[in-house]
C-alpha positions in Angstrom: 102.3 85.2 146.1 104.7 83.4 143.8 103.4 81.2 141.0 105.2 79.0 138.6 103.9 79.7 135.1 104.4 76.9 132.5 104.6 78.7 129.2 105.8 78.4 125.6 108.6 80.4 124.0 106.1 83.3 123.3 105.2 83.6 127.0 101.7 82.1 126.6 100.8 80.4 129.9 99.4 76.9 129.7 99.5 75.9 133.4 100.0 77.6 136.8 101.4 76.1 139.9 100.7 78.0 143.1 103.4 78.2 145.7 102.4 78.9 149.3 104.3 81.7 151.1 107.6 80.5 152.7 107.5 77.3 150.8 110.7 75.8 149.6 111.4 76.3 145.9 109.2 74.1 143.7 109.7 72.7 140.2 107.9 70.7 137.7 108.8 68.8 134.6 107.8 70.5 131.4 107.5 69.1 127.9 109.6 70.0 124.9 109.2 73.7 123.9 107.8 74.7 127.3 109.4 76.5 130.2 108.7 77.0 134.0 109.2 80.5 135.2 108.6 81.6 138.8 106.9 85.0 138.9 105.6 87.3 141.6 101.9 87.7 141.5 101.1 90.0 144.4 97.6 90.8 143.3 96.5 87.1 143.1 94.9 85.8 146.2 94.1 82.2 146.7 92.3 80.8 149.7 92.2 77.0 150.0 89.0 77.2 152.1 87.3 79.2 149.4 87.4 77.2 146.1 85.8 80.1 144.2 89.1 82.0 144.8 90.8 79.7 142.3 88.9 81.6 139.6 91.6 84.2 140.0 94.0 81.7 138.4 91.7 81.3 135.5 91.7 85.0 135.0 95.5 85.0 134.9 95.5 82.3 132.2 93.1 84.3 130.1 94.5 87.8 130.6 98.3 87.5 131.2 101.5 86.1 129.7 105.0 85.9 130.9 107.3 88.7 129.8 110.4 87.1 128.4 113.6 89.0 128.6 116.9 88.0 127.2 119.0 89.7 129.8 121.3 87.5 131.8 124.3 88.2 134.0 127.2 86.1 135.1 127.4 85.8 138.9 130.1 84.2 141.1 129.2 80.7 142.4 128.4 80.5 146.1 130.3 77.6 147.7 129.1 78.4 151.2 
């Protein structure tokens, strides 16, 4: 499962947006000093028919942060 983690510059998550499998890319507006990063969360299972499964997201908020890396690479634009 992919999630969008809304976080500060230290990687501390303040909000999570869940993206269903095969959904088009999502985005959200974030305030100054916050970032939206899409991350893979393969161990997080959410079932819309089982509201108690959303407690898994609460555990992510409590126990995880986004690892921030400064690596970037230049790639050629795709005009196709």
